[in-house]
Every structure is written in structure tokens, then in C-alpha cells.
N, C-alpha and C positions, 0 to 999 in steps of 0.2 A: 123484686124476686119473681112476682107473677109474670111480669113482662118478659123477664129473662127466660122463664120456662118456655114461653111460646116463641121467642125470637131466636134462641140459640140453635135449635134444630134447623130452622130456615136458613140461618147464616152458614151453618156447616154445609148444608146442601148447595147453597148458592155460591159460596166462596171456595169450597173444597177444604179438606182438612189442613193442607199446608198453609193456605192463606189465613184460615181461621186461627191456626196456631200463632201466626204473626199478630193477628188482631188481638189475641189474648195478651200478648206482650205489650201491645199498645194500651189496652185497658189497664194493665199493671203500671205502666209508666205514668199515665194520667192519674190513676187512683192514688198512687203513692208519691206524687210530686212533693209532698210535705218533707221529703228527704232534703229539699233545699230551703225549708221553712226555718230551720235552726232554732226551733222552740219559741219563736217570736209570737206566733198565734196564741199559744197557751199563755205566754208571759203577758201579752196584751189583755187577754181576758182577766187574768188575775189582778193586774195593776189597775185596770179600769173599774173592776168590781170593788176594789179596795177604795178607790177615790169616790165612787158613788156612795159607799157606806160611810165615808168620812165627810161627805158633803162638799167635796172639792171638785164639783162638776166643771168649773171653769178651766181646769188644767187638762181635761180630757181631750179636747180637739188637738192641742199640741202633741200630746202623747200619741194619739191615734194617727195623725198624719206622719209623725216621725217614724212610727213603727211601719206604716204602710209603705212609705218611701224606701225604708231600709229593706223591706221584704221585696219590693220591686227590683232593687239592685241585686238582691240574691236571686231573683227570678231570671234576670239577664245573665247572671253567672251560670245558672243552671242551663239556660239555652246554649251558651257557649260550650259547656261540657257535652251536651247531647250532640251538637253539631260536630264536635271534634271526634267523639267516640263512635258515631254512627257508621262511618266507612269500615272501621275495624270490626264492629259487631256484625254487620251484614256480610262482610267479605270473609272473615275468619273466625270471629267469636262464636257465631251461631251456625248450626248446620242448615243453612238456607239454600235451597236449590238455586243453581246459577241463573235460571230463568226468572226467578223472583227477586234477585238481589238488588237490581236497580230500582224496582218498584218499592221494595222494603226500605231502601236507603231514603228515598223521597218521602215515604210515610214517616220515618223516624225524624227527619228534619222538620216536617210539619209539627210533630209532637213537641219538638224543642221550642218552636215559636210560641206554643201555648203556655209554657211554664210560668212566665211572669203573671199571666191572668189567673192561673190555677193557684199560685202561691198567695197573691194578694186577695183572692177570694176567701182563702182561709182566714186572713186577717180581718176582713169585713165580717165574716161569720163570727169571729171571736168577739167583735164589738157587740153584736146582737146577743151573744150568749151572756156577756157581762151585764147586759140590760134585761136578762131573763125573758127575751122575746122568742121563746121556743116555737110558738105558733108560726111566726113569720119565717123562722129558719126552716121549718118543715115544709112550709108552702113553697120555698125556693128549692130545697134539696130534693123533694119528691119528683118534680118534673125533670130536674137535672139527672137524677138516677134513672128515670124511665128513658130519657133520651139517649143515655149511654148505650142501651141495648136496642132501642127502637130506631135511633138515628141511622145506623148503617143499613137498615132495611129500606130506607128511602132511596138508597143508591142502587140497590140490587137490580131494579128493572132497567137501569141505564148502563151500568158498568159492573164488572167483577173485579176491577182493580182496587188495590188497597189504598191508593192515593186519594180518590174521592171519598172513600169510606172514612179514612182518618181525617180528611179535611172537614167532613161533617161533624165529627167528634170535636175538633178544635173550634169550629164555629159555635157549637153548643156551649163550650166552656167560656167563650168570650161573651156570649149572651148571658150566661149565668153571672159573670163578673159585673156586667152592666146592671143586671137586676139587683144584685147585692148592694152595689154602690147607691142606686136610687133608693132602696129601702133604708139603708143606713142614713142617708140624707133626710129622710122623713122622720126617722126615730130621733136623730140628733141633728136638727137644723143648723146648729152652730158649726158643723163640719163644712158647710157650704160657704162660710164667710171668708175663709182664707186657707190656703195650703201653707202650712208652717213646718219648717224643719228646725228642731231644737236639739243641738248637739248634747246638751246636758241630760236629755231624756234617754239617750242611747245607753248610758251606763246602767241605770236600773233595768232596762229591758234585757241587756246582755247578761247582767248578773243573774237575774231570775231565770232567764232562758238558757244560761250557759250549760248547766248539767242536763237540762231537758234536750238541749241540742244533741248531746251524745245519744240519748234514747231515740230521738227523732231521726237520727242518721242510721243508727245500728238496727233498730227494731224493724223498719220497713225492709232493710236488706235481708233480714232473717225471714221475712214473709215472702219476698219476691225472688230471691236469688235461686230458689229451687227450680223455677221454670227455665232460667237461663242455663243452669247446670244441665237440666234435661235436654234443652235445645242443643247444647254443645256436646254432651256425652252420648245422647241417644238420637233424637230427631225432633223437628218441629211438629211432626204428626203426634209424637208422644207427648209434646207439650199440650196439645189439644185434649188428649185422653186424660191428662193429669189436671190441667187448669179448669176444665169444665166442672168436675165434681168439687174442686177446691172453691171456685167462684160461687157455686151453689150453697155449699155448707158454711162458707165463711160469712155469708150474709146473716147468719144467726148471731154473729157478734154485734149486730146492730142493737140488740137488746141490752147487753151489758154496756155497750158504748153510750146508749141513750141514758141509762140509769146513772152511769158514772159522770156524764156531763153535768148532771144535777148535783151529784154527791161531792164533786170536787170542791165547789165553793162551800158546801155544808161541812165537809171535813176541815177545810181551811179556817172556817169561822169557829167551829166548836173545839178543835184540838187545843188551842192556847188557853181557853177558858174552862172547858168542862170535858175532861178526857173520858169520864164515865158516859157522857152523852155520845162521844165519838165511838166508844166501844159498842154502844147500843145500835148506832147507825151502821157500824161495820158488820155486826152480826146479822142484822136484819137484811142488809144488802146481799150478803152471801147466801142467806137462806132463801131470799126471794128469787135469786138467779138459779139456785139449785132446783127449787120447786117448779120454776117455769120451764127450764130447759131439759130436765131429765126425761120427761115423757116424750118430748120432741125428738131428742137424740136417740132414745130407745126405738122409736118407730123408724127413724132415718136409717139406723144400723140394720135393724131386722129386715126392712123392706128395700134395702139399697139396690140389690140386683133387679128386683121386680120393677122398682120405680124407674131405674135407668133404662131398662129394656122398653118400658112403655113410653118413655120420654124420647130416647135417642136411638133405640134399636138394639138388637141382640149383640151385634159386633161391638158397639161402643160400651154396652153394659159389661160384656165379658172382660174388656180391658180395664174398666174403671171402677167396678163395684167395690173391690177390695180397697182401692184408694179412698173411695167415699167413706167406707166404714172406719178406716183408720183415722182419717181426717176428722170425722164426726166426733170420735172419742177425744181427739186433741182439742177440738173447738169447745167441747163441754168443759174440759179442764181449764183451758185458756180463759173461758168466760168467768169462771170463779176467781181466777188470778187477777182480773181487772180490779177487784175490790182492794186487795192489799197494795197493788200498784198505785191506785189513785190515792189511797190513804198516805202512802209514803210521800208522794209528791205534794198532796194537800197539806201535810204536816211540815213541809219545808225541807224534805230530805230527798230531793231528786238525784243527789249524788249517789244514793244507794242503788236506785234503779239503773242509773247510768253505768255504775261500776259492774253491776250484775250483767248487763248486756255486753259490756266490753269483754268480760270473762267468757261469756257464752259464745260469742261470735266465732272465734277461731275453732273452738271445739265443735260447734255445730257444722261449720263448713267442712271440716275434716270428716265428720260422720256422714254428712250429706253426700260428699264425693264418693266415699267408700260404698255406701248403701245403694246409690244410683248405679255404680259400676257393677255391683253384685246382684241387686234386686230390681233394678229398673225404676219405674215410676212408683211401685209399691215401696221401694226403699226410700224414695224421697218423702213419701207420706209417713213412714216409720220414723225417719229422722226428725221431721217437723213435730210430730206428736211427742217424741222423746224429749225434744228441746223444751216444749211448752210445759211438759210435766215437771221436769227439773226446775224450770223457772217458777212455776206455781208453788212448789214446795219451799223454795228459798224465799219467795216473796211473803208467804204466810209466816214463815219463821221470823223474818225481819219485822213484819207488821206487829206480830204479837209482842215484840219487845217494846213497842211504843204504847201498848194498851195497858190499862191498870189491872192489877190483881191477877189471881189464879182462879180460874173457874173449874169446878168439878164437872161441868158440862163439856169441857173441851175435848175429853176423850171420846165422848159420844159424837161430838161435832166432827172429830177426825175419822171416826169409824164409819159414819154415813157415806162420805165420798168413796171410801174403799169398797163398801158393799155395792154402791152404785156402779163403780167401774167394773166390778166382777159381773154384775148383771148385764151391763152393756157388752162386755166381751163375750158372754154366753149368747147374746142375741145375734152376734156375728156368725155363730156356728150352726144356726138353725137352717133346716131345709124343708121345703114344702109349705104351701099356703095354709094348710090346716094346722100344722104344728106352730107356725108363726102366729096365726090368729089366736089360738088358745094361749100361747105364751104371752102375747101382748095383752090380751084381756085379763088374764090372771095377774100379771105383774102390775098393770096399772091399777087394778082394783086393790091389791095389797099396798101399793104406793099411796093411794088415797087414804086408806085406813091408817097406815103408819104416819103419814103426814099429819092427820087430824089429832091422833092420840099421843104421838111421840115427838114429832118435830115442832109443831106449833105450841107456843106457850098459851096459858089461859087468856092472857090479854089479847094475843093474836087471834085466838078462836073467837073471842067476843067481837073483835074488830071485823073478822070475816063474816060473822052472823049479822052484823049491822048493815051489810050490803044486800041482804036478801030482800 
């Protein structure tokens, strides 16, 4: 995120708004190439972790190589899809100026070549997650994330074309794949003894990942299609005005993503044995995310226009600050929804989340099309935030059906997010630095007091004091 703050303004000036708009689409395609993963990365993590717990380590190499080879085949299928659809996208699907169409076509074809490496990297990372090697995972992912934004800067002194910029991104992904493979070989030396394809291992992988496949296909679509709708209905310049605040605020989902990466096996292990423990983990996960993200989103919404003006200039801020405010509200809601989503999948009910996404997709696309036509990029932000709000409500309702008992605290637990959303909405209406300053100071002070005396339990207060 820090690197992006410094790199994005330079890239906008160096490439121009139209080329930068296409670059944001390239980031989107690379970042969400898990569309072709079909749930196998998550399935591999679950099955390998289960075998480690059962002491069946000897079966892991066969399972790992079968999964990775299957993911490689899916990657090639993804490459074929990108190569086939790229001429239509650049010629008719997106509002790309004619002077940029050939350049964009070559860039999209390069992106297609990277898909097998991107997808199998997800599988290699899944192996490391199953072994709880989160330190190694971070050591690999942080440089990869930095290079996503810093890599294109290396090209700017020599060329303003999208082709070498995207080629640099593809080279970075291939280097990341090699690094993940070498690290996996160190953690699991038995992987290097033989590459094995075992047909009987495909069934468990596909059965576990089958419903997750639906979510992995539909969920990224609902995150990325808004940019393509904007590119088709408005312009690629509008994509830049929308995608820049989106890419900035969506990074806050790293926090719930990291927490749920750990809670997924915890929910999976505790749910069959001790649902009371699962309920405790569930409640504390929601509470932790709420307490961590509310002050951050409050400041983001209140200072959106000032921050964008300082970062990208007055013109960019005028077009994008409302988008940032609306999306920040959606990210806050979506962060809390990560917990019931992970619980449902960890409890062995990925069919619930998949069915929910299938129902949401056509409704969301219709709402997205209508709001972009009537409200432009602000309409796209409203559609996305509305979708994640409805999604969160339904996920919490489904998760509560799996948890034991009825708690008198649940009404209070439901009231807190409602109050938080009202305060966040109020923050978007403020004008003037003095008013915003006093509002933020008073609200955060009240938030700290309410958190200590009302939200935290006595046990959690004792735990917090132990860190002093």
C-alpha cells in the first residue's frame, strides 16, 4: 500500500490516464486469476492439513503434484480464453481509443501467458499454508506485491508503451512462481523425489473444491466486472478515476484475509468437536475486525477528499472522493462478512456460500448496469457496497444457524454495526478541516471508552492489560 501511494501518481503522469486505465485492468486480471483456480488451492490446503493432522505425510507428495498439475492444465485453459477474448475486448468490448487498441491487445495476450504461473503459485502457497509457514508466505508475497506497483516504474524511463510495462509484470509473476516452488521444495523435500500424477486423488480434490469453485468463479467477477462495465459504458479514463480509490481501499481487506487464513483451519478443526469453542472464535473474530477497522474507515471517509487531493491532485479528487467514501463503507461491511463466510466453508458448507453468490450475481449485474448508466462511477460504487451489505446480512444469518444457543448479547452485537454505519455515513457529510478534526477526535475518544467498558468482556480486558 505504501509503495502504491508513491507509484500511482507517477504512473498516471508517465502513462497518461487512458494507458493507466488499461494498466488497472491488467492488475485486475493478474490479481484475480484465481477465477481459473476452481477451488483447488483451498481444497489442497484443507486436504494436506488434514493429512498432516492424521500423520499421513507420505500421501502428501502425490496429492500435491496431482493438484498442481491439474491447476497447470486449468492455467493453460485460462490462457486460451484470454487469447480468444482479447481481440473482442480491445476492439469492441471496451471503449479503448483506436490508437491504443493494438498496444492493448498485445498487453492482454502477454497477461494470458502468465496465467499458468499465477494459478500454480496459488497452489504452492496453499501447501505452505497447510504447513502453517506464514512467515515464509509473507516473505514471498510482500516483494511480489511491491513489484506489482514498482515494476512498471522501471519501464517508464525507456518506454510509455503498455507492452513492456505488462511484460515486466508477467516476468515478476514468473519469478514469484520459481521462488514459491523452491521454498516448497525446502519445506517438503519429498516433493523433489518424483512428479506423480494419481488419478484417484482428483476425486477428493474436486469434491471438496466443487462448491468452492462456484464462489471462486463468481466472487471475483463481482469484484472486477465493475471496471469493465465502466470501460464499456463510460470510458477507460473513468476506469482510472474509479479503480484508483478502489485499489487503495480494497487493500484493507488484507486484514480480514490474513485473520481468516488462520481461522479457516481453526473453524474446520473445532466445529465437529466443540461448537461452543467455534462460537467463541467466531465472536472474537468479528469483534477484532470491527475494533481494528472502524477507526481506520472513519478517518478514510472523513478525509477522503483531502487525502486524494494531496495524493493525486484536485481534479482526480473531485472525480473520485465520493467513490472512495462509498467503497470504504462497503469494505468495512465486507470485512466483517469474511468471518461467517469462512465459518460456513470451514464447517463443510461451501454450497451455502456458492448458492448465495449465484443468486447475487445476476441481481448485482443488473443493478451495476443501471447505476452506472444513471450515476456513473459513483453508481458503480453504490452497487458494489449494496451488494456486499446484502451479502453480509445473509452470511451472518446462515452462520448463526450453525452456532449453538441463543445469546442475549446478540441484540447488542447487531446494534453496534448499525451505530457504526450511521457514524461512518455522517463522516461523509462533513466539511472543513476544523469540523472534521473535532469530529474525529471526539468520535475516536468515545469509541475507545465504549470499547473498553461495553464491547470487551472482562476476560478480554484482562488479556489486553497483560500486553502493557
